[in-house]
C-alpha positions in Angstrom: 26.5 -33.8 3.0 23.6 -35.5 4.9 25.0 -34.4 8.2 25.3 -30.8 6.9 21.6 -30.9 5.8 20.6 -32.4 9.2 22.4 -29.6 11.0 20.4 -27.0 9.1 17.1 -28.4 10.2 13.9 -29.3 8.3 14.1 -26.1 6.1 17.1 -27.7 4.4 14.8 -30.3 2.8 12.9 -27.9 0.5 16.2 -26.0 -0.2 17.8 -29.3 -1.3 14.7 -30.0 -3.5 15.0 -26.6 -5.1 18.7 -27.2 -5.8 17.8 -30.4 -7.7 15.0 -28.6 -9.6 17.4 -25.7 -10.5 20.0 -28.1 -11.9 17.4 -30.0 -13.9 16.0 -26.7 -15.4 19.5 -25.4 -16.2 20.4 -28.6 -18.0 17.0 -28.6 -19.9 17.4 -25.0 -21.0 21.0 -25.6 -22.2 19.7 -28.4 -24.3 17.0 -26.1 -25.8 19.6 -23.5 -26.7 21.8 -26.2 -28.3 18.8 -27.2 -30.4 18.2 -23.6 -31.4 21.7 -22.2 -32.3 21.9 -18.8 -33.9 22.3 -18.6 -37.7 25.8 -18.0 -38.9 25.6 -14.5 -40.2 22.6 -12.4 -41.0 19.8 -14.8 -42.0 17.4 -12.1 -43.2 19.9 -10.4 -45.5 21.0 -13.8 -46.8 17.4 -14.8 -47.5 16.6 -11.5 -49.3 19.7 -11.8 -51.5 18.9 -15.4 -52.5 15.2 -14.5 -53.2 16.3 -11.5 -55.4 18.7 -13.8 -57.2 15.8 -16.2 -58.0 17.1 -19.0 -55.8 14.0 -19.4 -53.7 13.9 -23.2 -54.0 17.5 -23.4 -52.9 16.8 -21.1 -50.0 13.9 -23.3 -48.8 16.1 -26.4 -48.8 18.8 -24.6 -46.9 16.4 -23.3 -44.3 15.0 -26.8 -43.8 18.4 -28.0 -42.8 19.0 -25.2 -40.3 18.0 -25.3 -36.7 18.3 -21.6 -36.0 15.0 -19.9 -34.9 15.3 -17.3 -37.6 15.7 -20.0 -40.2 12.4 -21.6 -39.1 10.7 -18.2 -39.3 12.0 -17.6 -42.8 10.9 -21.0 -43.9 7.4 -20.4 -42.6 7.3 -17.3 -44.8 8.5 -19.0 -47.9 6.0 -21.9 -48.1 3.5 -22.5 -49.4 4.1 -20.2 -52.4 0.3 -19.9 -53.2 -0.3 -17.7 -50.2 -0.3 -13.9 -50.3 1.9 -11.6 -48.3 -0.4 -11.1 -45.4 -0.9 -14.9 -45.0 2.9 -15.4 -45.0 3.5 -12.7 -42.5 0.9 -14.4 -40.2 2.7 -17.7 -40.7 6.0 -16.2 -39.7 4.5 -14.6 -36.7 2.9 -17.8 -35.6 6.2 -19.7 -36.0 8.1 -17.0 -34.1 5.6 -17.3 -31.2 5.9 -21.1 -31.3 9.7 -21.0 -31.1 9.7 -18.3 -28.4 7.3 -20.4 -26.3 9.6 -23.4 -26.6 12.7 -21.3 -25.6 11.0 -19.3 -22.8 9.2 -22.4 -21.3 10.0 -22.6 -17.5 12.9 -20.0 -17.7 11.1 -17.8 -15.2 11.0 -20.8 -12.8 14.7 -20.2 -12.2 14.0 -16.7 -10.9 11.3 -18.1 -8.6 13.6 -20.8 -7.3 16.2 -18.1 -6.5 13.7 -16.0 -4.6 12.2 -19.0 -2.7 15.6 -20.4 -1.8 16.7 -17.1 -0.4 13.5 -16.7 1.7 13.8 -20.3 2.9 17.3 -19.7 4.0 16.3 -16.7 6.0 13.4 -18.6 7.5 15.7 -21.4 8.6 18.1 -18.8 10.1 15.3 -17.1 12.1 13.9 -20.4 13.4 17.4 -21.6 14.1 18.1 -18.5 16.1 14.9 -19.0 18.1 15.9 -22.5 18.9 19.4 -21.3 19.8 18.2 -18.7 22.3 15.7 -21.1 23.7 18.6 -23.6 24.3 20.7 -20.9 25.9 17.8 -20.0 28.2 17.3 -23.6 29.2 21.1 -24.2 29.7 21.8 -20.9 31.4 23.5 -17.8 30.1 26.8 -18.8 31.7 27.4 -21.2 28.8 28.1 -19.1 25.7 29.2 -22.2 23.6 25.5 -23.2 23.4 24.6 -19.8 21.8 27.6 -19.8 19.4 26.9 -23.4 18.3 23.2 -22.6 17.8 24.0 -19.6 15.7 26.4 -21.5 13.6 23.8 -24.1 12.8 21.2 -21.4 12.1 23.4 -19.7 9.5 23.7 -23.0 7.5 20.3 -22.5 6.0 21.2 -18.9 4.8 24.4 -20.2 3.2 22.5 -23.1 1.6 19.8 -20.8 0.3 22.3 -18.4 -1.3 24.2 -21.3 -2.8 21.0 -22.3 -4.6 19.8 -18.8 -5.3 22.9 -17.2 -6.9 23.5 -19.8 -9.7 19.7 -19.9 -10.4 19.4 -16.2 -10.7 22.6 -16.0 -12.9 21.2 -18.8 -15.1 17.9 -17.0 -15.4 19.4 -13.8 -16.7 21.7 -15.7 -19.1 18.8 -17.7 -20.5 16.5 -14.6 -20.7 19.2 -12.7 -22.6 19.7 -15.6 -25.0 15.9 -15.7 -25.6 15.8 -12.0 -26.2 18.6 -12.1 -28.7 16.8 -15.0 -30.5 13.6 -12.9 -30.6 15.5 -10.0 -32.1 17.1 -12.2 -34.8 13.7 -13.7 -35.7 12.2 -10.2 -35.9 14.9 -8.9 -38.2 14.8 -12.0 -40.4 11.0 -11.7 -40.8 11.3 -8.0 -41.6 13.8 -8.8 -44.4 11.5 -11.4 -45.9 8.5 -9.0 -45.6 10.5 -6.2 -47.2 11.3 -8.5 -50.1 7.7 -9.5 -50.5 6.6 -5.8 -50.4 9.2 -5.0 -53.0 8.0 -7.8 -55.2 4.4 -6.7 -54.9 5.3 -3.2 -55.8 7.2 -4.3 -58.9 4.2 -6.5 -59.9 1.8 -3.6 -59.6 4.1 -1.3 -61.5 4.4 -3.9 -64.3 0.6 -4.1 -64.5 0.2 -0.4 -64.6 2.8 -0.1 -67.4 1.0 -2.9 -69.4 -2.2 -1.0 -69.3 
């Protein structure tokens, strides 16, 4: 491995560093997704059904035990009970932003690593080709093995850059899609709770009107 890096030249050093950073980020984001698994089923519909059944306290305890992002958003909208609908909506929105920030943190770095690794690989190839042709000129054009050997060494950086870039870009898209799906689930869950709160407020207003 060290001889392979040495053959690629000095550009292989930042490429190797990027590979280590990419692996660390991928492991970190996998751990984040494991800590925020999706809720089993439709969390919003489940929450609305339990609230309509008068099982709000039971729902709060259930959501506290869940690690799903949508469960945290629902929990933010359920407590404290003394707040009005607008305040609860604001709390759910804040919690959703907080969860999204945690899940999105440094995901875009993987895309940057992929782009930089590719460019570094090309840079190493260009500089390697320059050295190869310079070596041919110095050794004389009658010796083609000098050129072929130099080109072989120059292409090492391109291969190394792509080896880092392809998994990094794939991981970026997978994580970005996972975050997007989590955002959709949180939005739907919050909408279900808000719909229930609006329904409850409408019933309360109707009851007051009837009492008058």
